[in-house]
C-alpha positions in Angstrom: 4.2 236.1 36.2 4.3 232.6 34.5 5.7 229.8 36.2 9.0 230.2 34.1 9.4 233.8 35.1 9.0 232.6 39.0 11.6 229.7 38.5 14.0 232.2 36.9 13.6 234.5 39.9 13.5 231.8 42.4 16.9 230.8 40.9 18.1 234.2 41.0 17.3 234.4 44.7 18.8 230.9 45.4 22.2 231.9 43.8 22.5 234.9 45.6 21.6 233.3 48.8 24.0 230.8 48.5 26.9 233.1 47.3 26.1 235.3 50.6 26.3 232.0 52.6 29.9 230.9 50.8 31.5 232.9 47.8 33.4 229.6 46.9 30.2 228.1 45.7 29.8 227.4 42.1 26.9 227.5 40.0 26.0 226.3 36.2 22.9 226.5 34.1 21.4 223.5 32.1 18.4 223.8 29.8 16.0 221.0 29.1 14.8 221.1 25.5 14.8 218.3 23.2 18.1 217.5 24.7 19.9 218.7 27.9 22.0 222.0 26.8 24.9 223.4 28.9 23.9 227.3 28.8 26.4 228.5 31.4 29.5 226.8 32.9 30.3 226.6 36.4 31.2 230.2 37.8 31.1 231.8 41.4 29.7 235.1 40.0 25.9 235.2 40.7 25.7 238.0 38.4 26.9 235.7 35.3 24.2 233.1 36.2 21.6 236.1 36.7 22.5 237.7 33.3 22.2 234.4 31.5 19.0 233.5 33.2 17.6 236.8 32.0 18.0 235.7 28.5 16.9 232.2 28.5 13.6 231.4 27.2 11.0 228.7 27.6 11.0 225.8 24.9 8.0 224.2 23.6 9.0 220.7 23.7 7.0 217.4 23.9 9.7 215.0 24.9 13.3 215.1 26.0 16.3 212.8 27.1 17.1 213.8 30.5 20.6 212.0 30.0 21.8 214.1 27.1 24.7 215.9 28.1 25.9 213.2 30.8 29.3 212.0 30.2 30.8 208.8 31.8 34.3 209.3 32.4 34.2 207.2 35.7 36.1 209.4 37.9 34.5 210.8 41.4 34.6 214.4 41.9 36.5 215.2 45.5 33.9 217.9 46.0 29.8 217.6 46.2 27.9 218.1 43.1 24.1 218.9 43.7 21.8 219.2 41.0 18.5 221.2 41.5 15.9 220.2 38.7 13.2 222.7 38.6 10.7 220.8 36.3 7.5 222.9 35.0 6.0 220.7 32.6 2.3 218.9 33.4 2.1 217.1 30.2 5.5 216.0 29.2 6.8 213.0 31.0 10.5 212.6 31.3 12.3 209.7 30.3 16.1 208.1 30.4 17.5 206.7 27.5 20.5 205.4 29.3 19.8 204.2 32.5 23.2 203.0 33.3 24.8 206.2 33.1 22.1 207.9 35.2 22.2 205.1 38.1 26.0 205.5 38.0 25.5 209.4 38.7 22.7 208.9 41.2 24.5 205.8 43.3 27.7 208.4 43.6 28.2 209.4 47.5 29.1 213.2 46.3 26.1 213.7 44.0 22.7 215.0 45.3 19.7 215.5 43.1 16.9 217.8 44.5 13.6 218.3 42.4 11.3 221.0 42.4 8.4 220.1 40.3 5.9 223.1 39.4 2.9 221.9 37.8 -0.5 222.8 36.9 -3.5 221.5 39.1 -3.8 217.7 38.5 -6.6 217.0 36.1 -7.6 214.1 33.6 -5.9 216.0 30.8 -2.3 216.3 32.2 0.1 213.9 33.6 1.0 215.4 36.9 0.7 212.2 38.9 2.7 210.3 36.6 5.1 212.8 36.5 5.5 212.8 39.9 5.6 209.3 40.4 8.5 209.2 37.7 10.4 211.6 40.1 9.8 209.7 43.4 11.3 206.5 41.7 14.0 208.5 40.6 15.6 210.2 43.9 17.3 208.8 46.7 16.8 208.8 50.3 18.9 212.0 50.6 17.3 214.0 47.9 14.6 216.4 48.6 11.6 216.5 46.4 8.8 219.3 46.3 5.9 219.4 44.2 3.8 222.5 44.2 1.2 224.3 41.9 1.9 227.6 40.5 1.6 229.5 43.8 4.2 231.9 44.1 4.3 231.8 48.2 4.9 228.0 48.0 7.3 228.2 45.3 9.5 230.6 47.0 8.9 228.8 50.3 10.0 225.4 48.7 13.2 226.9 46.9 14.3 228.4 50.4 14.1 224.8 51.7 17.0 223.9 49.3 19.3 226.3 50.8 20.8 223.8 52.9 23.8 221.9 52.1 22.8 218.5 51.3 25.6 216.8 53.6 24.4 218.9 56.8 20.8 218.5 56.2 18.5 215.9 57.7 16.3 213.5 55.5 13.2 215.1 54.1 10.7 212.9 55.8 12.4 214.2 59.3 12.0 218.1 58.4 9.7 220.2 60.5 9.5 223.7 59.2 6.8 224.5 61.6 7.4 227.2 64.4 6.5 226.4 67.8 5.6 228.9 70.5 7.4 228.4 73.7 4.4 228.9 76.5 6.6 228.2 79.5 8.1 232.1 79.1 
């Protein structure tokens, strides 16, 4: 399975799991090609999202602008918006042409950006470390940032960690996913 196919399967499981937790959750899909493309509008129907994902194909893009498609209407939503960026490129470093709009979005108390960076094993030929540092500089303290090579177990494990609601979870550095055996029993 390719990283792109794994990402689509992870999203499928994530959307279905979140829908089971709360059927009022809404999901949308944006593709990052030369620019951001709105692929599927917000819907609470997981079958619609999964059908759209089935038809999405990977693009062969060397560079893209993450700000494309971001509107600046100045209004704050009354609900929480969480964007999960699943980034699977090891050579193409993201850049932001309009830092002002992006920073306004990031500063919003109701917007959360989580990142899952799927990459090749770092070498001198790719930009894995540079891309990871870009994401580290991008996120705020309440964001979750996971980087993982194309290992299926770790990919699905990290995606499952994103199921928690961003307002109800602790900071990433405070999390502990280890299971401890109680020896006093």
